[in-house]
C-alpha positions in Angstrom: 0.0 0.0 0.0 1.4 3.4 -0.9 2.1 5.2 2.4 3.0 8.5 0.8 -0.3 8.6 -1.0 -2.3 7.5 2.0 -1.4 10.6 4.0 -3.2 12.9 1.6 -6.5 10.9 1.5 -9.7 11.3 3.3 -10.9 8.6 5.7 -13.1 7.1 3.0 -10.2 6.4 0.7 -7.7 5.4 3.4 -9.1 1.9 3.3 -6.9 -0.9 2.3 -6.3 -1.1 -1.4 -4.3 -3.7 -3.3 -2.9 -1.7 -6.3 -2.0 1.9 -6.8 -2.3 3.2 -10.4 -0.9 6.6 -11.2 -2.7 8.0 -14.2 -1.8 11.7 -13.5 -1.0 13.8 -16.5 -2.7 11.4 -18.9 -5.6 12.6 -21.1 -8.7 10.7 -22.1 -8.9 7.8 -22.9 -5.6 6.8 -21.3 -6.8 6.7 -17.6 -9.6 4.3 -18.6 -7.3 2.2 -20.7 -4.8 1.9 -17.9 -7.5 1.1 -15.4 -9.1 -1.5 -17.7 -5.7 -3.2 -18.1 -4.9 -3.1 -14.4 -8.2 -4.5 -13.2 -7.7 -7.6 -15.4 -4.5 -8.4 -13.5 -6.1 -8.5 -10.0 -8.4 -11.0 -8.4 -12.2 -10.5 -7.9 -12.7 -8.5 -4.7 -9.4 -6.8 -4.8 -9.2 -3.0 -5.2 -7.3 -0.4 -7.2 -6.7 3.2 -6.1 -6.1 5.3 -9.1 -5.2 9.0 -9.3 -5.8 11.2 -12.4 -5.6 14.8 -13.3 -7.9 14.8 -16.3 -11.2 16.4 -15.1 -13.2 14.3 -17.5 -12.0 11.1 -15.7 -14.5 11.8 -12.9 -17.3 11.1 -15.3 -15.5 8.5 -17.5 -14.5 6.3 -14.6 -18.0 6.3 -13.1 -19.4 5.4 -16.5 -16.8 2.7 -17.1 -17.6 1.1 -13.7 -21.3 1.0 -14.5 -20.7 -0.5 -18.0 -18.2 -3.1 -16.8 -19.9 -4.1 -13.6 -17.0 -3.2 -11.3 -17.7 -1.2 -8.1 -16.7 2.4 -7.7 -16.3 2.5 -3.9 -15.2 6.0 -3.4 -14.1 9.2 -5.2 -12.5 12.4 -4.1 -10.5 15.3 -5.4 -7.8 17.4 -3.9 -7.0 20.4 -6.1 -6.5 19.0 -9.6 -6.0 15.4 -8.5 -8.9 13.0 -8.7 -8.9 9.7 -6.7 -11.0 6.6 -7.4 -11.2 3.4 -5.4 -12.5 0.6 -7.6 -13.2 -3.0 -6.7 -13.1 -5.8 -9.2 -16.5 -7.4 -9.2 -16.2 -10.1 -11.9 
């Protein structure tokens, strides 16, 4: 678990996560592509914490989770950084 990242997060996102995915400074569709690739490499029930700086990702990742059936457990933003905690559901 990424200790440096954890210090900046709210209590909702400070939960245990299995993989940290840094997608900052990438534009659409790259944060979704990287998340799609990463979620295939973890087991059902495991979680990914991803950070992005693309404002559109807050809508894209929510839509992606609905379409793929994965669970978007929490979201937050701090300045221009958006954080998403996603659980692999299938």
